[in-house]
N, C-alpha and C positions, 0 to 999 in steps of 0.2 A: 267190308268195306275195307278195313284196317289191312287185310290180306291185299287187296288189289293196292294198294299204296306202298305195301312193302315190297308186292312183287315190280311193280313199276320203277322203282326207284334201284331196286337190286338190278334190272335189266338195264338201265342208265349205267349204274356203278362198274357192271361188270363190260360193259361196252365199250367204255369210255373211261380216260383218264384225267381225271376232274380236275388234278394239276396242272394240266398242258393247257397254257392259255389259247389254244385254237377251241379245247373243247370247253371251257370256261366260256367262249364265246357263243358257242353252238348252245350251253345251257341258258344261256339270257336270253337266245333267240327261242327256245324254246318255251320259257316262263313266259315271254312276252303273246308268243300263239297261244298260249294256252288261256292266259287273261284275256285276249281279243274275243276269243271262242265264248265268253261268257259276261262281256263287257254289259251285256243288257241286264243282268242279274247281279250286278255287285250295288252296292250302295250310293245315291250320287257323289258322294264326295271322291270314290275312287273311279268312276268312270271315265277320266281323263290318264290312268297310269299309261295304256298300251299306247298312247300318242306321244306322251312323253318319253317313255322307254323307248320309242321306235326312233324319234327324233333324235334321243343321245345316243343309239348306235349305230346312227348314220350319220351322227356328227353333227347334225342341227341344230342340238341341244347341248347346251354346256353341263358340265359336272354339278354346278353351281343348281342351273334350273333343276334336276333330278335331286337335289340336296333338299330344296325349297320343297318341292313336290312332298319329299318323305318326310320331312317337317309338318307341311301342312296337313298330311294324313297322320302322321301321332298326335295331332293336335285334337282330330275331329276327332281321335277314341279316350282322347287324353281323361284319366282317373278310372276307365273301363277296359285298359289294355289288356288285361288279363281276364275280361269277361268271357265267357261262352257262348255270349249272342251272337247268333250267326252275322249279322252286319260286323260286330266287331273283328269276329273270324277273316270275313270276306275283306277287310280293309287291310287286316294283317297278311294274308296273301297279297294282296296287290302292294304291299310295302316289299315284300321279297323282289318282287320284279324289279323294285327299283333299287336294289342293293347289288353293288358291283361286286363279280363274282371272281373278281381278281385280289379282294381282300385275303386271301388265305384260307378262306372256309368255304368254297364253294358247294362241297358233300353238303354240309352242316345247313346254308340256305336253302338248298333241296328241299332238304327233309322235311324244313319249315315250310316252306311251298306246298309242299304236298299233304302235311298235317294241316295245317290252317284250311286248305281247301277241301278234303275231307270234312272236317270239323264243321265248316261254315255251310257246308249242306251244296257245295259246289257241286255239277253234275261228273260223275267220274268218267261216263263215256266220252265229255268231250278232253278230260285228260289225257285219257288212255289215247284218244285220236290225234293228239298234239304230240304225246310221247311217240307212237309207230310214225309220224310224217316226218319227226325231227330226227329220231334213232332206228326207225326200221325196225323197233320190235314191238 
């Protein structure tokens, strides 16, 4: 599974320039699509992430709403944030989706997204499908 994560990340990194704002938006959309595919497998606290992220990316939600959602999720795992519990890792995956890609570290955000996804036990097939759908790789 580790190799699949690396291959998918490397495929994205070689196909696009993550320093380009247009590519950052595509990366954000990719993470939203991926998390939408597994919403039913997320802990209850994280099930609204895709909806909030979609509303933000379309201009229907404010940055403050996204920040509030991130804070709510961090509080849900407070004291356990470094845990390897699958539910904590799934929430950490969801938090990545709510991170703005324009903060200067889009590649790092994607790497964390892939790593938390894998370690949280979310289906690799769904991740691979989202990569293929958004990046054609």
